[in-house]
N, C-alpha and C positions, 0 to 999 in steps of 0.2 A: 426460308423464304425468303426473296425482297419485296417489301411492300409495293403495291401499282395503285396510283392517280383513281382517285373514282370516279371519273369519267371510266375510266378503263375495265373497274373491277363492274359497273352499271352494264357496260355493251357487252362483257362473261358471261353475265349473270343472264342477261335478257335473249341472248344467243339460247341456252339451255331450256328457257321457258315455253311451255305448249301452250295455245293458245286453246280456250275453251270455248264452245258452242257458245252462243245467244240462248237465253232458254227462257219463256215468261210461263210466271209461274200467278197465282189468284195470293193475297195478303197472307192466308190464312195457312201458305204452306210454303212461306218463305222462310220459317226458324232454321238456322243450321246454315243459308244460304249463304253465298260468299259472290258480292259484289263484283261485277266488271269494270266499273267504272266508278269513279268519284262522284255524290253528289253534293250540291251544292243548292243552300237556301238560295232564295231572291231579299231576304231580309232577315235579322234574328228575330226570334220566338223566345218569346213577346218583345214587340219594338223598342220596350226600355227597359231601365233596371227595376227589378224588383228586389224583394225578400220573397222565401216559399215559405215561410213560417214565422212565427210568432215564438215569442220566448221569455225565459227573464235571466237575471244575474247573480247571480249569486257570489257574495267570499265565501270559497272550502272553512276559512279562519275561523267565520259567525256563528255557520254552521256547525261544527266539533264542539262550538263550550257549550253545546246543547239549549244555546238559543231558540227559540221558537217566535220570536214576532221580530222583524227587521222593519228598518224606517224606506221606506220608498225615496231614489230618490229622482230621478227621472223618467220620464214617461219619453217616447219617441214617435212619432207618427212619419207614416210616410211619405218622404222627401225633404226630412228636418236631418240636418247636418247632424253627423253623429254627437254625441252626448259623452260629455268625461263626468266618470262618478268617482267620487271618495273612497278611497283607501281605508277601510274600518278598521 
């Protein structure tokens, strides 16, 4: 079978799609439903870059030798540039 252009493929596919009726549902009944059109947000949420969790970084090689005390190399507050850590 010969390849066709993407636009021609889209035309062929859309010609075989059934148009489903519009249905309004309460939010609690929307699980499993399919949206008929795309939804676009007015702005990013949240409207700023953020990290969603706190954490620590630990070299697995340091923990593998049974060490239980570690040297704190850096802390990083929100908005600080990325810290570069020494390898152990």
